[in-house]
KOLGU-716539 format. One record per residue: residue in one letter; x, y, z of N, C-alpha, C in turn. Coordinates in steps of 0.2 Angstrom, whole numbers, padded with zeros to 4 digits. Example, Ala and Ser with C-alpha at 12.3 -4.5 7.8 and 13.67 -1.06 7.14 Angstrom:
! residues 2
A; 0066; -0028; 0039; 0062; -0022; 0039; 0066; -0016; 0039
S; 0064; -0011; 0035; 0068; -0005; 0036; 0064; 0000; 0039
***
This chain:
! residues 141
G; 0455; 0448; 0427; 0461; 0445; 0427; 0467; 0450; 0429
Y; 0473; 0447; 0428; 0479; 0451; 0430; 0480; 0457; 0424
V; 0482; 0462; 0426; 0485; 0467; 0422; 0492; 0469; 0424
D; 0496; 0468; 0419; 0503; 0470; 0420; 0505; 0477; 0418
Y; 0509; 0480; 0422; 0512; 0486; 0420; 0520; 0486; 0421
Y; 0523; 0484; 0415; 0530; 0483; 0415; 0534; 0490; 0415
S; 0539; 0490; 0419; 0543; 0496; 0420; 0546; 0499; 0414
T; 0548; 0494; 0409; 0550; 0497; 0403; 0546; 0501; 0399
Y; 0539; 0501; 0400; 0534; 0505; 0396; 0532; 0511; 0400
W; 0533; 0512; 0407; 0530; 0517; 0410; 0534; 0521; 0415
Y; 0541; 0520; 0415; 0545; 0524; 0419; 0552; 0522; 0418
D; 0557; 0526; 0419; 0564; 0524; 0419; 0566; 0522; 0426
Q; 0567; 0515; 0426; 0568; 0512; 0432; 0574; 0515; 0436
N; 0578; 0518; 0433; 0584; 0521; 0437; 0582; 0528; 0441
E; 0575; 0530; 0439; 0573; 0536; 0443; 0571; 0534; 0450
L; 0569; 0528; 0451; 0567; 0526; 0458; 0573; 0526; 0463
V; 0572; 0529; 0468; 0578; 0529; 0473; 0577; 0522; 0476
N; 0583; 0520; 0479; 0583; 0513; 0482; 0581; 0513; 0490
N; 0578; 0519; 0492; 0576; 0519; 0499; 0569; 0518; 0499
P; 0566; 0512; 0501; 0559; 0511; 0501; 0555; 0515; 0506
S; 0558; 0519; 0511; 0554; 0523; 0515; 0552; 0530; 0511
Q; 0556; 0531; 0506; 0555; 0537; 0502; 0551; 0536; 0495
V; 0549; 0530; 0494; 0545; 0529; 0488; 0538; 0527; 0489
Y; 0533; 0530; 0486; 0526; 0529; 0486; 0523; 0527; 0480
F; 0518; 0523; 0480; 0515; 0520; 0474; 0508; 0523; 0475
N; 0505; 0526; 0470; 0499; 0530; 0470; 0495; 0527; 0464
I; 0488; 0526; 0465; 0484; 0523; 0460; 0477; 0526; 0461
M; 0474; 0528; 0456; 0467; 0530; 0456; 0462; 0524; 0455
I; 0457; 0523; 0459; 0453; 0517; 0458; 0445; 0520; 0459
N; 0441; 0518; 0454; 0434; 0520; 0454; 0431; 0514; 0456
G; 0429; 0514; 0463; 0426; 0508; 0466; 0418; 0508; 0464
D; 0416; 0502; 0463; 0409; 0501; 0461; 0407; 0495; 0466
S; 0407; 0496; 0472; 0407; 0490; 0477; 0402; 0492; 0482
T; 0399; 0487; 0485; 0395; 0487; 0491; 0397; 0482; 0496
I; 0394; 0482; 0501; 0395; 0477; 0507; 0391; 0471; 0505
S; 0394; 0465; 0505; 0390; 0459; 0504; 0385; 0458; 0509
Q; 0378; 0457; 0507; 0373; 0455; 0511; 0374; 0448; 0514
A; 0377; 0444; 0511; 0378; 0437; 0513; 0383; 0437; 0519
S; 0389; 0440; 0518; 0394; 0440; 0523; 0396; 0446; 0527
N; 0393; 0452; 0525; 0394; 0458; 0528; 0401; 0460; 0527
V; 0405; 0459; 0522; 0411; 0461; 0520; 0411; 0464; 0513
P; 0416; 0468; 0512; 0416; 0471; 0505; 0416; 0466; 0499
N; 0413; 0468; 0494; 0413; 0463; 0488; 0419; 0463; 0484
S; 0424; 0468; 0485; 0430; 0468; 0481; 0436; 0469; 0485
L; 0441; 0465; 0483; 0448; 0465; 0486; 0452; 0467; 0480
F; 0457; 0472; 0481; 0461; 0474; 0476; 0468; 0472; 0478
K; 0472; 0469; 0473; 0479; 0466; 0475; 0484; 0469; 0470
I; 0489; 0471; 0473; 0495; 0474; 0469; 0501; 0470; 0470
E; 0504; 0468; 0465; 0510; 0464; 0466; 0516; 0467; 0463
F; 0522; 0468; 0467; 0528; 0471; 0465; 0533; 0466; 0464
Y; 0536; 0465; 0457; 0541; 0461; 0456; 0548; 0464; 0455
E; 0552; 0461; 0459; 0559; 0464; 0459; 0564; 0460; 0455
D; 0567; 0463; 0450; 0572; 0459; 0446; 0579; 0460; 0450
E; 0580; 0456; 0454; 0586; 0456; 0458; 0593; 0456; 0454
N; 0593; 0452; 0449; 0600; 0452; 0446; 0600; 0456; 0439
G; 0595; 0460; 0438; 0595; 0464; 0432; 0595; 0461; 0425
D; 0593; 0455; 0425; 0593; 0452; 0418; 0586; 0453; 0414
G; 0582; 0457; 0417; 0576; 0459; 0413; 0570; 0453; 0414
Y; 0571; 0449; 0418; 0566; 0443; 0419; 0565; 0442; 0426
Y; 0559; 0441; 0429; 0558; 0439; 0435; 0557; 0432; 0436
D; 0561; 0429; 0441; 0562; 0422; 0442; 0559; 0421; 0449
A; 0553; 0418; 0450; 0550; 0416; 0456; 0554; 0412; 0461
N; 0559; 0409; 0458; 0563; 0404; 0462; 0569; 0408; 0466
T; 0571; 0414; 0463; 0577; 0417; 0465; 0576; 0425; 0467
E; 0570; 0428; 0465; 0569; 0435; 0466; 0563; 0436; 0470
D; 0563; 0442; 0473; 0557; 0444; 0478; 0551; 0447; 0474
R; 0546; 0446; 0478; 0539; 0449; 0476; 0536; 0451; 0482
Y; 0533; 0457; 0482; 0529; 0460; 0487; 0522; 0461; 0485
D; 0517; 0459; 0489; 0510; 0460; 0488; 0507; 0465; 0493
Y; 0502; 0469; 0490; 0499; 0474; 0494; 0491; 0473; 0493
E; 0487; 0472; 0498; 0480; 0471; 0496; 0476; 0475; 0501
F; 0470; 0477; 0498; 0465; 0481; 0502; 0458; 0480; 0499
D; 0453; 0481; 0503; 0446; 0481; 0501; 0444; 0487; 0497
V; 0440; 0486; 0492; 0437; 0492; 0488; 0430; 0492; 0491
D; 0429; 0496; 0496; 0422; 0496; 0499; 0419; 0503; 0498
W; 0421; 0506; 0493; 0418; 0513; 0491; 0415; 0513; 0484
N; 0411; 0518; 0483; 0409; 0520; 0476; 0412; 0527; 0474
G; 0414; 0527; 0467; 0417; 0533; 0465; 0425; 0533; 0465
W; 0428; 0538; 0463; 0435; 0538; 0462; 0438; 0540; 0469
R; 0444; 0536; 0470; 0448; 0538; 0476; 0455; 0536; 0474
M; 0460; 0541; 0477; 0467; 0539; 0476; 0469; 0535; 0482
V; 0472; 0529; 0480; 0475; 0525; 0485; 0483; 0526; 0485
S; 0486; 0528; 0490; 0493; 0529; 0491; 0496; 0525; 0497
F; 0502; 0522; 0496; 0505; 0519; 0501; 0513; 0519; 0500
C; 0517; 0519; 0505; 0524; 0519; 0505; 0526; 0512; 0503
Y; 0531; 0511; 0499; 0534; 0505; 0497; 0536; 0501; 0503
N; 0539; 0505; 0508; 0541; 0501; 0514; 0536; 0498; 0518
D; 0530; 0500; 0517; 0524; 0498; 0521; 0521; 0491; 0517
V; 0523; 0490; 0512; 0521; 0484; 0508; 0524; 0478; 0512
D; 0520; 0475; 0516; 0522; 0470; 0521; 0522; 0463; 0519
K; 0519; 0461; 0514; 0518; 0454; 0512; 0523; 0452; 0507
L; 0528; 0448; 0509; 0534; 0446; 0505; 0532; 0439; 0503
V; 0532; 0438; 0496; 0531; 0431; 0494; 0538; 0428; 0493
L; 0540; 0423; 0497; 0546; 0421; 0497; 0548; 0417; 0491
A; 0554; 0418; 0489; 0557; 0414; 0483; 0559; 0408; 0486
T; 0558; 0402; 0482; 0560; 0396; 0484; 0567; 0395; 0487
S; 0572; 0398; 0483; 0579; 0397; 0484; 0583; 0403; 0484
G; 0580; 0409; 0485; 0584; 0415; 0484; 0580; 0421; 0486
G; 0582; 0426; 0483; 0579; 0433; 0484; 0582; 0435; 0491
N; 0583; 0442; 0491; 0586; 0444; 0497; 0582; 0447; 0503
A; 0575; 0447; 0502; 0570; 0449; 0507; 0571; 0456; 0509
V; 0574; 0460; 0504; 0575; 0467; 0505; 0571; 0471; 0500
R; 0567; 0476; 0502; 0563; 0480; 0497; 0568; 0484; 0493
N; 0569; 0483; 0487; 0573; 0487; 0482; 0569; 0490; 0477
P; 0566; 0496; 0478; 0562; 0500; 0473; 0565; 0501; 0466
S; 0571; 0502; 0466; 0575; 0503; 0460; 0575; 0496; 0456
K; 0574; 0491; 0459; 0574; 0484; 0455; 0567; 0482; 0453
I; 0562; 0486; 0454; 0555; 0484; 0452; 0555; 0483; 0444
S; 0553; 0478; 0442; 0552; 0477; 0434; 0545; 0476; 0432
N; 0540; 0475; 0437; 0533; 0474; 0435; 0529; 0476; 0441
V; 0523; 0479; 0439; 0518; 0480; 0444; 0512; 0476; 0441
R; 0509; 0472; 0445; 0503; 0468; 0442; 0497; 0469; 0447
T; 0491; 0471; 0444; 0485; 0472; 0448; 0480; 0467; 0446
L; 0476; 0465; 0452; 0471; 0461; 0451; 0465; 0463; 0456
L; 0459; 0462; 0453; 0453; 0464; 0457; 0449; 0457; 0458
L; 0448; 0455; 0464; 0445; 0449; 0466; 0438; 0450; 0469
A; 0433; 0446; 0467; 0427; 0446; 0470; 0426; 0442; 0476
N; 0422; 0444; 0481; 0420; 0440; 0487; 0416; 0434; 0484
P; 0418; 0428; 0486; 0415; 0422; 0483; 0408; 0422; 0486
A; 0406; 0425; 0491; 0399; 0425; 0494; 0394; 0429; 0490
S; 0397; 0434; 0486; 0393; 0438; 0482; 0394; 0438; 0475
G; 0400; 0436; 0473; 0402; 0434; 0466; 0402; 0440; 0461
F; 0402; 0446; 0464; 0403; 0452; 0459; 0408; 0457; 0462
A; 0412; 0459; 0457; 0417; 0465; 0459; 0418; 0469; 0452
K; 0418; 0475; 0453; 0420; 0480; 0448; 0424; 0486; 0450
A; 0429; 0488; 0446; 0432; 0494; 0448; 0436; 0496; 0442
D; 0437; 0502; 0441; 0441; 0505; 0436; 0448; 0508; 0439
V; 0453; 0508; 0435; 0460; 0510; 0437; 0462; 0515; 0433
D; 0466; 0520; 0435; 0469; 0525; 0431; 0475; 0528; 0435
F; 0479; 0532; 0432; 0484; 0536; 0435; 0488; 0532; 0440
L; 0492; 0527; 0438; 0497; 0524; 0442; 0503; 0528; 0441
I; 0506; 0530; 0447; 0511; 0535; 0447; 0516; 0534; 0454
W; 0522; 0534; 0453; 0527; 0534; 0459; 0528; 0541; 0461
S; 0529; 0542; 0468; 0530; 0549; 0470; 0536; 0548; 0476
F; 0539; 0553; 0477; 0545; 0552; 0482; 0544; 0557; 0488
G; 0545; 0554; 0494; 0545; 0558; 0500; 0538; 0558; 0503
S; 0533; 0558; 0499; 0526; 0558; 0502; 0521; 0555; 0496
S; 0515; 0554; 0498; 0510; 0552; 0493; 0509; 0558; 0488
I; 0506; 0557; 0483; 0505; 0562; 0478; 0500; 0567; 0480
L; 0495; 0566; 0484; 0491; 0571; 0487; 0493; 0574; 0493
N; 0499; 0573; 0496; 0501; 0576; 0502; 0504; 0583; 0500
***
């Protein structure tokens, strides 16, 4: 299921610069995945959702505020650092009647993760550790 990482518990939101091309999200993932024999695709898909609190009220409203999603296959075994620039998170989940469609890292109020199984194989497993923001480049650069 979903695992939420609320900003109030793991970083000072004001430390994130508002330039999405300078903000990187880094996460360690211990993949325990194989390629599905049934469909020849990876068994596991990892999804990361970034919720922006546009009006600063401490609550995300899907009708008026932005959410960005980043997805990738977990097709390896063992630990691997996955890093990406917030500017490269290209999937915007549109708010019904609002949101500004502008990536505002300083307004992120929650990061939510989800591991999904390939329905053809029905099994997915991964461990997660060391979620951290970096500035200017990924943590391992």
